[in-house]
C-alpha positions as CSV (number, residue, x, y, z in Angstrom):
1,M,-33.3,-0.1,17.8
2,A,-36.6,0.1,16.0
3,A,-36.7,3.9,16.8
4,K,-33.4,4.4,15.0
5,T,-34.6,2.6,11.9
6,E,-37.7,4.7,11.8
7,I,-35.7,7.9,12.2
8,R,-33.3,6.7,9.4
9,K,-36.3,6.0,7.1
10,K,-37.7,9.4,7.7
11,K,-34.4,11.1,6.9
12,I,-34.0,9.1,3.7
13,L,-37.6,10.0,2.7
14,I,-36.9,13.7,3.4
15,R,-33.7,13.5,1.4
16,T,-35.5,11.7,-1.5
17,L,-38.1,14.4,-1.6
18,M,-35.5,17.2,-1.4
19,Y,-33.3,15.8,-4.2
20,G,-36.4,15.0,-6.3
21,A,-37.5,18.6,-6.0
22,I,-33.9,19.8,-6.9
23,T,-33.8,17.5,-9.9
24,T,-37.2,18.6,-11.1
25,A,-36.3,22.3,-10.7
26,L,-33.1,21.8,-12.6
27,Y,-34.8,20.1,-15.5
28,A,-37.6,22.6,-15.5
29,A,-35.1,25.5,-15.6
30,V,-33.1,24.0,-18.5
31,F,-36.1,23.2,-20.6
32,S,-37.8,26.5,-20.0
33,H,-34.7,28.5,-20.8
34,A,-33.2,26.2,-23.5
35,S,-32.5,28.9,-26.1
36,S,-30.7,31.3,-23.7
37,I,-28.7,28.4,-22.2
38,T,-27.7,27.2,-25.7
39,E,-26.5,30.7,-26.6
40,L,-24.5,31.0,-23.4
41,F,-22.9,27.6,-23.9
42,A,-22.0,28.4,-27.5
43,K,-20.0,31.5,-26.8
44,G,-16.8,29.6,-26.5
45,G,-13.7,30.3,-24.3
46,F,-14.5,30.0,-20.6
47,Y,-18.2,29.4,-21.4
48,A,-17.2,26.0,-22.9
49,A,-16.7,24.7,-19.4
50,L,-20.3,25.5,-18.4
51,P,-21.9,22.4,-20.1
52,I,-19.5,20.2,-18.2
53,A,-20.3,21.8,-14.9
54,T,-24.0,21.6,-15.7
55,V,-23.7,17.8,-16.4
56,F,-21.9,17.3,-13.1
57,I,-24.6,19.2,-11.2
58,F,-27.4,17.2,-12.9
59,S,-25.5,14.0,-12.4
60,F,-25.0,14.6,-8.7
61,A,-28.6,15.7,-8.0
62,H,-30.2,12.9,-10.1
63,G,-27.8,10.3,-8.7
64,A,-28.5,11.3,-5.1
65,F,-32.3,11.2,-5.8
66,S,-32.1,7.8,-7.4
67,S,-30.0,6.3,-4.6
68,N,-32.3,7.6,-1.9
69,L,-35.4,6.5,-3.9
70,W,-34.0,2.9,-4.0
71,S,-33.4,3.0,-0.3
72,V,-36.9,4.2,0.4
73,L,-38.2,1.3,-1.7
74,G,-36.1,-1.1,0.4
75,I,-33.6,-2.1,-2.3
76,E,-30.0,-1.9,-1.0
77,A,-26.7,-2.9,-2.5
78,I,-24.8,-5.8,-1.1
79,T,-21.8,-4.6,0.9
80,K,-18.5,-6.3,0.9
81,Q,-18.9,-7.4,4.5
82,A,-22.3,-9.0,3.8
83,A,-20.8,-10.8,0.8
84,K,-18.0,-12.2,2.9
85,R,-20.3,-13.4,5.6
86,K,-21.7,-16.1,3.5
87,T,-20.7,-19.4,4.9
88,A,-18.7,-21.8,2.8
89,P,-20.1,-25.2,2.1
90,A,-19.1,-27.9,4.6
91,P,-16.1,-29.8,3.5
92,R,-16.7,-33.2,2.1
93,P,-15.3,-36.1,4.0
94,I,-12.1,-37.4,2.5
95,Q,-12.6,-40.9,1.1
96,K,-9.7,-43.3,1.6
97,P,-8.6,-44.8,-1.7
98,R,-9.7,-48.4,-2.1
99,A,-7.0,-51.0,-2.4
100,R,-6.5,-52.2,-6.0
101,L,-6.6,-55.8,-6.9
102,R,-3.4,-56.9,-8.5
103,M,-2.8,-60.0,-10.5
104,S,0.1,-62.1,-9.4
105,A,2.0,-64.1,-11.8
């Protein structure tokens, strides 16, 4: 079982480095060719969809990198099953109502 977790950690680390390199390359490409990209996006027509596609590509690459980075650091989200497994507090014993004193006339 320990071998499986080691293999999983290595895979996550490799994915983190891969998506980090992709994200870095995307940002470097956009910043180094900013003027030509701006001209291309400003043409109108079909080219108006390119900024949206670019944002989706950046969002996917950066999101995958961030997710894998948090996993490498050991920070994981709580799953629904883990949240449901929490035990409920033990029920309190029911106290019997005390008899009331009544005044008789």
